[in-house]
N, C-alpha and C positions, 0 to 999 in steps of 0.2 A: 716755686712757691705755690702751695695749694690754695685754691679759692675757698675763703671761709664760709661763704653763703651761696646758696642756689635758690632762686625764686622764679617759678613759672618759666623755666627754661633759660633764665638769664643768670649768668655768673656774676655775683656781687663781690668785688675784690675789696681789699683794705683801702685802696685809693678811692673807690666809689663811696665807701662809708665816710672817709674824710671829706669828700666832696659834699655829701649830704649834710654833714655836720656844719660845714662852712656855709652852705645854702641857708640852713636854719639860723646861723648867727647873723647872716646878712639881712634877714627878714624877721626880726624879733617879734613884730606884731602880727605876723602872718598866721592865718588859720591853717589847719592841717590840709584843708582842701586847696588853699592857695599854694602851699608848699608843694603839694603833689602836682599841681598844674605847672609850676615852675620847673620841677624836676623832669617832668615829661618833655617840656620844651627844651631844656638843656641837653637831655639825652636823646632827643628826637625819637622818643618812645611812642610809637603810634600803632594803631590797629591796622588791619588790612584795608579798611575803608578810609584811612587817613585821620580818623579821630584820635585824640590822645588816649593813651591807656591809663586814664586817670584812676579808675577803681583798682586796677591791678597795682598801680603805683602806691595808692593808699594802703593796700594790703602789705606791700613791701615795707613801707614806712612803719606801719604798726608792728610788724614782725620784728624789725630792728629795734624799735622802741621797747617792746616787751622783753627782748633779749638783753637790753641794757647797752646796746651799741650807740644809740642816739637818744636825745631827749626831745620829744615832740611837745609843742605847746599843749596846754590843757584843752579838753573838749569845750568848745564855746557854744554849741547848740545841740540840743537833743530834741528831735522831732516828737510831737505828742503821739502817744499810742492809744487810740480810742478803745481798743479791745481790752487794755489793761485797766481802764477806769470806767467801764460800762456799768450801768445800773442793773440790778437784778430785776427780772420781770415782776410785775404786780401780782399779788396773790389772787388766785381765782377761787370763786365759790363753787363747790361741787355738790350737787344734790345727790345724796346717797340714799334717799328714801325710795322705796319701791312702791309702785302703785299696786294697791290690792283691789282686786275687783273683778 
């Protein structure tokens, strides 16, 4: 049976997708971040320094969600972006008169 998905060197089988769907059903109030942490823990998915591969796992979940394979909970928090809501600088007065003399 061919592997339906490949993500960052990890083969994602149909059984893995069923496992992720079950994990989401078991934690209906969980955020995307919490689900990612639980999946990393369940799969023992760690970086070489021992930290969970949380951001890679979130990318995998988002890819599967966008493909329609799983249903993630809605985004619960959007961090503010100060660059998108910055005020334009104040107008400056420029003296265009030349000194004659």
